[in-house]
MARSEFI-671990 format. One line per field, with one value per residue: x, y, z of N, C-alpha, C, CB in turn; residue number from 1. Coordinates in Angstrom, 2 decimals, decimal comma. Glycine has a CB too. Layout:
N
n.c1	X | ...
n.c2	Y | ...
n.c3	Z | ...
ca.c1	X | ...
ca.c2	Y | ...
ca.c3	Z | ...
c.c1	X | ...
c.c2	Y | ...
c.c3	Z | ...
cb.c1	X | ...
cb.c2	Y | ...
cb.c3	Z | ...
num	NUM | ...
END
This chain:
90
n.c1	93,99 | 96,79 | 100,21 | 100,50 | 98,09 | 98,07 | 98,96 | 101,55 | 100,96 | 101,91 | 104,91 | 107,19 | 109,86 | 112,49 | 115,12 | 117,51 | 117,70 | 115,32 | 113,50 | 113,97 | 113,06 | 110,32 | 109,60 | 110,06 | 108,20 | 105,80 | 105,91 | 105,80 | 103,23 | 101,88 | 101,79 | 102,73 | 104,14 | 105,33 | 103,65 | 101,13 | 100,78 | 100,66 | 98,36 | 96,49 | 96,71 | 95,77 | 93,13 | 92,18 | 92,38 | 90,61 | 88,19 | 87,97 | 87,29 | 84,83 | 84,74 | 84,81 | 87,06 | 87,72 | 90,35 | 90,96 | 92,22 | 92,16 | 89,84 | 86,59 | 86,39 | 84,26 | 82,73 | 84,69 | 85,00 | 82,42 | 82,44 | 84,54 | 83,46 | 81,25 | 82,59 | 83,89 | 81,69 | 80,60 | 82,46 | 84,58 | 87,53 | 91,05 | 93,58 | 95,66 | 98,33 | 98,55 | 98,65 | 101,24 | 102,28 | 100,88 | 102,07 | 104,41 | 105,25 | 107,51
n.c2	114,70 | 116,48 | 116,24 | 118,47 | 118,74 | 117,28 | 116,61 | 115,98 | 113,57 | 111,75 | 111,63 | 109,64 | 108,79 | 106,62 | 104,25 | 103,36 | 100,51 | 99,68 | 100,86 | 99,35 | 96,86 | 97,41 | 98,03 | 95,52 | 93,98 | 95,18 | 94,48 | 91,67 | 91,48 | 92,07 | 94,64 | 97,32 | 99,50 | 101,30 | 103,37 | 102,52 | 100,40 | 101,66 | 103,20 | 101,11 | 100,00 | 102,12 | 102,33 | 99,79 | 99,88 | 101,99 | 100,90 | 98,71 | 100,00 | 100,95 | 103,25 | 103,95 | 105,06 | 106,82 | 106,41 | 106,47 | 108,30 | 108,36 | 108,62 | 107,87 | 105,29 | 104,68 | 107,02 | 108,74 | 107,69 | 108,20 | 111,01 | 111,47 | 110,34 | 111,99 | 114,43 | 113,77 | 113,36 | 115,88 | 117,36 | 118,35 | 118,03 | 117,32 | 117,66 | 114,84 | 115,57 | 117,58 | 116,29 | 115,62 | 118,02 | 118,36 | 116,73 | 117,99 | 119,36 | 120,10
n.c3	94,76 | 95,89 | 97,04 | 98,60 | 99,85 | 102,14 | 105,58 | 107,99 | 110,36 | 112,26 | 113,95 | 114,53 | 116,39 | 116,23 | 116,88 | 114,34 | 114,03 | 115,19 | 113,48 | 111,18 | 112,12 | 112,45 | 109,82 | 108,63 | 110,05 | 109,21 | 106,52 | 106,71 | 107,59 | 105,34 | 104,31 | 102,17 | 103,00 | 105,91 | 106,47 | 105,47 | 107,23 | 109,77 | 109,41 | 109,21 | 111,77 | 113,35 | 112,41 | 113,13 | 115,94 | 116,47 | 115,50 | 117,25 | 119,55 | 119,01 | 117,49 | 114,57 | 112,03 | 109,08 | 107,11 | 104,50 | 102,19 | 99,55 | 98,13 | 96,67 | 94,43 | 92,69 | 92,67 | 91,69 | 89,11 | 88,08 | 88,10 | 86,32 | 83,98 | 83,60 | 83,15 | 80,76 | 79,05 | 78,97 | 77,75 | 79,22 | 79,03 | 78,49 | 76,01 | 75,16 | 75,02 | 76,90 | 79,30 | 79,93 | 80,85 | 83,23 | 85,14 | 85,80 | 88,36 | 89,61
ca.c1	94,68 | 98,24 | 100,99 | 100,30 | 96,81 | 98,24 | 99,82 | 102,17 | 100,23 | 102,71 | 106,35 | 107,66 | 111,32 | 112,99 | 116,48 | 117,53 | 117,41 | 113,89 | 112,81 | 114,10 | 112,16 | 108,95 | 109,40 | 109,96 | 106,92 | 104,76 | 106,02 | 105,29 | 101,77 | 101,30 | 101,73 | 103,82 | 104,89 | 104,98 | 102,52 | 99,94 | 100,69 | 100,21 | 96,95 | 95,70 | 96,70 | 94,87 | 91,76 | 91,84 | 92,17 | 89,37 | 87,06 | 87,88 | 86,68 | 83,54 | 84,89 | 85,42 | 87,65 | 88,01 | 91,68 | 91,15 | 92,26 | 92,22 | 88,56 | 85,71 | 86,65 | 83,02 | 82,41 | 85,72 | 84,64 | 81,22 | 82,85 | 85,32 | 82,55 | 80,49 | 83,50 | 84,10 | 80,45 | 80,30 | 83,56 | 85,59 | 88,69 | 92,31 | 94,27 | 96,67 | 99,61 | 98,54 | 98,88 | 102,67 | 102,49 | 100,26 | 102,97 | 105,63 | 105,07 | 108,83
ca.c2	115,43 | 116,55 | 116,10 | 119,70 | 118,65 | 116,42 | 117,05 | 114,89 | 113,35 | 111,00 | 111,79 | 108,62 | 108,73 | 105,33 | 103,94 | 102,72 | 99,08 | 99,55 | 101,19 | 98,17 | 95,85 | 97,82 | 97,85 | 94,08 | 93,55 | 95,65 | 93,66 | 90,33 | 91,59 | 92,29 | 96,05 | 97,78 | 100,56 | 101,51 | 104,28 | 101,68 | 99,62 | 102,55 | 103,50 | 99,93 | 99,89 | 103,16 | 101,94 | 98,62 | 100,34 | 102,78 | 99,97 | 97,91 | 100,83 | 101,44 | 104,59 | 103,79 | 106,25 | 106,60 | 106,92 | 106,31 | 109,62 | 108,19 | 108,95 | 106,77 | 105,01 | 104,74 | 108,44 | 109,29 | 107,28 | 108,96 | 112,38 | 111,42 | 110,08 | 113,23 | 115,39 | 113,35 | 113,55 | 117,31 | 118,00 | 118,89 | 117,15 | 117,92 | 116,83 | 113,96 | 116,28 | 118,41 | 115,46 | 115,69 | 119,25 | 118,26 | 116,06 | 118,78 | 120,29 | 120,42
ca.c3	95,80 | 95,71 | 98,27 | 99,38 | 100,55 | 103,29 | 106,67 | 108,72 | 111,60 | 113,23 | 113,85 | 115,45 | 116,38 | 116,70 | 116,46 | 113,01 | 114,09 | 115,47 | 112,22 | 110,33 | 112,66 | 112,16 | 108,38 | 108,38 | 110,60 | 108,29 | 105,32 | 107,04 | 107,74 | 104,02 | 103,96 | 101,31 | 103,66 | 107,31 | 106,46 | 105,37 | 108,47 | 110,85 | 109,13 | 109,56 | 113,23 | 113,88 | 112,06 | 113,94 | 117,30 | 116,50 | 115,37 | 118,47 | 120,58 | 118,52 | 116,92 | 113,24 | 111,43 | 107,66 | 106,77 | 103,06 | 101,58 | 98,09 | 97,53 | 96,28 | 93,02 | 91,92 | 92,48 | 90,79 | 87,75 | 87,67 | 87,80 | 85,08 | 82,88 | 83,42 | 82,52 | 79,37 | 78,29 | 78,85 | 77,05 | 80,13 | 78,84 | 78,05 | 75,02 | 75,77 | 75,12 | 78,10 | 80,46 | 80,27 | 81,60 | 84,55 | 86,06 | 86,01 | 89,48 | 90,18
c.c1	96,17 | 98,92 | 100,79 | 99,02 | 96,90 | 99,11 | 100,42 | 101,45 | 101,11 | 104,19 | 106,94 | 109,17 | 111,77 | 114,43 | 116,44 | 117,20 | 115,94 | 113,07 | 112,82 | 113,14 | 110,70 | 108,65 | 109,24 | 108,63 | 105,77 | 104,74 | 105,47 | 103,77 | 101,08 | 101,18 | 102,94 | 104,68 | 104,48 | 103,80 | 101,20 | 99,70 | 100,15 | 98,74 | 96,05 | 95,61 | 95,75 | 93,42 | 91,30 | 91,55 | 90,86 | 88,14 | 86,87 | 87,22 | 85,36 | 83,58 | 85,54 | 85,92 | 88,00 | 89,35 | 91,98 | 91,06 | 92,26 | 90,92 | 87,80 | 85,90 | 85,40 | 82,65 | 83,43 | 85,42 | 83,44 | 81,59 | 83,65 | 84,44 | 81,74 | 81,35 | 83,71 | 82,87 | 80,11 | 81,45 | 84,62 | 86,81 | 89,91 | 92,89 | 95,37 | 98,01 | 99,69 | 98,82 | 100,34 | 102,95 | 101,95 | 101,21 | 104,22 | 105,42 | 106,41 | 109,31
c.c2	115,42 | 116,40 | 117,31 | 119,67 | 117,82 | 117,07 | 115,81 | 114,76 | 112,70 | 111,22 | 110,87 | 108,48 | 107,42 | 105,16 | 103,24 | 101,23 | 98,81 | 99,86 | 99,98 | 97,06 | 96,16 | 97,65 | 96,37 | 93,52 | 93,95 | 94,79 | 92,26 | 90,34 | 91,90 | 93,73 | 96,44 | 98,84 | 100,65 | 102,47 | 103,49 | 100,91 | 100,46 | 102,92 | 102,34 | 99,76 | 100,91 | 102,78 | 100,77 | 99,02 | 101,12 | 101,87 | 99,14 | 98,68 | 101,47 | 102,83 | 104,49 | 105,13 | 105,91 | 107,24 | 106,80 | 107,68 | 109,56 | 108,58 | 107,68 | 106,48 | 105,08 | 106,20 | 109,12 | 108,93 | 108,07 | 110,40 | 112,44 | 111,22 | 111,34 | 114,28 | 115,05 | 113,63 | 115,03 | 118,09 | 118,64 | 117,97 | 117,96 | 117,05 | 116,01 | 114,68 | 117,15 | 117,60 | 115,49 | 116,91 | 119,17 | 117,63 | 116,85 | 119,82 | 120,73 | 121,77
c.c3	95,50 | 97,06 | 99,18 | 100,21 | 101,83 | 104,35 | 107,32 | 110,06 | 112,66 | 112,94 | 114,91 | 115,33 | 117,01 | 116,24 | 115,10 | 113,04 | 114,40 | 114,22 | 111,30 | 110,80 | 112,33 | 110,67 | 108,02 | 108,89 | 109,68 | 107,04 | 105,56 | 107,19 | 106,40 | 103,59 | 103,13 | 101,99 | 105,12 | 107,43 | 106,39 | 106,67 | 109,61 | 110,65 | 109,54 | 111,07 | 113,86 | 113,62 | 112,91 | 115,37 | 117,42 | 116,41 | 116,63 | 119,60 | 120,12 | 117,94 | 115,54 | 112,69 | 109,98 | 107,32 | 105,29 | 102,41 | 100,07 | 97,42 | 97,16 | 94,80 | 92,15 | 91,64 | 91,57 | 89,34 | 87,24 | 87,28 | 86,50 | 83,87 | 82,57 | 82,72 | 81,05 | 78,52 | 78,10 | 78,22 | 77,94 | 80,11 | 78,45 | 76,95 | 75,71 | 75,94 | 76,38 | 79,36 | 80,89 | 81,13 | 83,01 | 85,57 | 86,40 | 87,10 | 90,06 | 89,79
cb.c1	94,39 | 98,64 | 102,49 | 100,28 | 95,78 | 98,83 | 99,02 | 103,71 | 99,01 | 102,36 | 106,81 | 106,96 | 111,95 | 112,10 | 117,21 | 118,89 | 118,30 | 113,48 | 113,47 | 115,55 | 112,34 | 108,71 | 110,59 | 111,13 | 106,71 | 104,99 | 107,48 | 105,93 | 101,44 | 99,97 | 101,63 | 103,26 | 104,66 | 106,19 | 102,62 | 100,07 | 102,06 | 101,09 | 96,75 | 96,30 | 98,11 | 95,19 | 91,66 | 92,98 | 93,35 | 89,36 | 87,28 | 89,27 | 87,65 | 82,56 | 85,72 | 84,42 | 88,92 | 86,87 | 92,73 | 90,12 | 93,47 | 92,57 | 88,75 | 84,22 | 87,28 | 81,86 | 82,37 | 87,11 | 84,33 | 80,17 | 83,67 | 86,34 | 81,60 | 79,99 | 84,85 | 84,45 | 79,30 | 79,98 | 83,02 | 85,03 | 88,40 | 93,31 | 94,87 | 96,86 | 99,81 | 97,19 | 98,45 | 103,53 | 101,85 | 98,97 | 103,36 | 106,06 | 104,22 | 109,84
cb.c2	114,82 | 117,89 | 115,92 | 120,90 | 118,05 | 115,09 | 117,91 | 115,12 | 112,49 | 109,49 | 113,30 | 107,27 | 109,94 | 104,16 | 103,06 | 102,92 | 98,41 | 100,49 | 102,41 | 97,66 | 95,74 | 99,29 | 98,45 | 93,34 | 94,15 | 97,13 | 93,57 | 89,82 | 92,67 | 91,67 | 96,93 | 98,34 | 101,91 | 102,05 | 105,27 | 100,70 | 99,04 | 103,83 | 103,82 | 98,68 | 100,07 | 104,54 | 101,59 | 97,60 | 101,22 | 103,82 | 99,05 | 97,46 | 101,92 | 101,41 | 105,50 | 103,17 | 106,73 | 107,17 | 106,20 | 105,33 | 110,37 | 106,76 | 109,82 | 107,10 | 103,66 | 104,02 | 109,16 | 108,77 | 105,77 | 108,98 | 112,95 | 110,33 | 108,89 | 113,78 | 115,42 | 111,85 | 112,85 | 117,90 | 119,03 | 119,04 | 116,09 | 118,07 | 117,70 | 112,70 | 117,15 | 119,12 | 114,04 | 115,73 | 120,41 | 117,45 | 114,75 | 119,47 | 119,65 | 119,41
cb.c3	97,18 | 95,03 | 97,95 | 98,46 | 99,63 | 102,86 | 107,71 | 108,92 | 111,34 | 113,18 | 114,05 | 115,19 | 117,12 | 116,19 | 117,51 | 112,38 | 115,14 | 116,62 | 111,53 | 110,33 | 114,18 | 112,58 | 107,61 | 109,02 | 111,99 | 107,92 | 104,87 | 108,33 | 108,76 | 103,96 | 105,23 | 100,02 | 102,96 | 108,09 | 105,28 | 104,19 | 108,84 | 110,91 | 107,62 | 108,92 | 113,79 | 113,24 | 110,57 | 113,90 | 117,75 | 115,35 | 114,17 | 118,90 | 121,01 | 119,62 | 117,86 | 112,26 | 112,22 | 106,77 | 107,57 | 102,45 | 102,06 | 97,75 | 96,31 | 96,59 | 92,89 | 92,68 | 93,84 | 91,19 | 87,71 | 88,83 | 88,95 | 85,15 | 83,22 | 84,79 | 83,26 | 79,30 | 79,00 | 80,22 | 76,16 | 81,60 | 77,78 | 79,24 | 73,88 | 74,91 | 73,88 | 78,23 | 80,19 | 78,99 | 80,88 | 84,46 | 85,49 | 84,70 | 90,57 | 89,75
num	1 | 2 | 3 | 4 | 5 | 6 | 7 | 8 | 9 | 10 | 11 | 12 | 13 | 14 | 15 | 16 | 17 | 18 | 19 | 20 | 21 | 22 | 23 | 24 | 25 | 26 | 27 | 28 | 29 | 30 | 31 | 32 | 33 | 34 | 35 | 36 | 37 | 38 | 39 | 40 | 41 | 42 | 43 | 44 | 45 | 46 | 47 | 48 | 49 | 50 | 51 | 52 | 53 | 54 | 55 | 56 | 57 | 58 | 59 | 60 | 61 | 62 | 63 | 64 | 65 | 66 | 67 | 68 | 69 | 70 | 71 | 72 | 73 | 74 | 75 | 76 | 77 | 78 | 79 | 80 | 81 | 82 | 83 | 84 | 85 | 86 | 87 | 88 | 89 | 90
END
């Protein structure tokens, strides 16, 4: 997925000092970003109310591997030199 495949869900407006507090809280809880922290809070709340929600937009690593292996075995590959071009979306 690319950045274009996502939408902004939460637009939380806080004072700069509050933002800093939230970032520090997320860090103390073991999250690398406030985005991860908010996702975890939403998932926790949903589970607590018996409504599990899947916020993992990264995909299934096992299925991704299977697809990659299938592509490799059927010749659906790119030369390594083409990989440099794939990252140039700017």
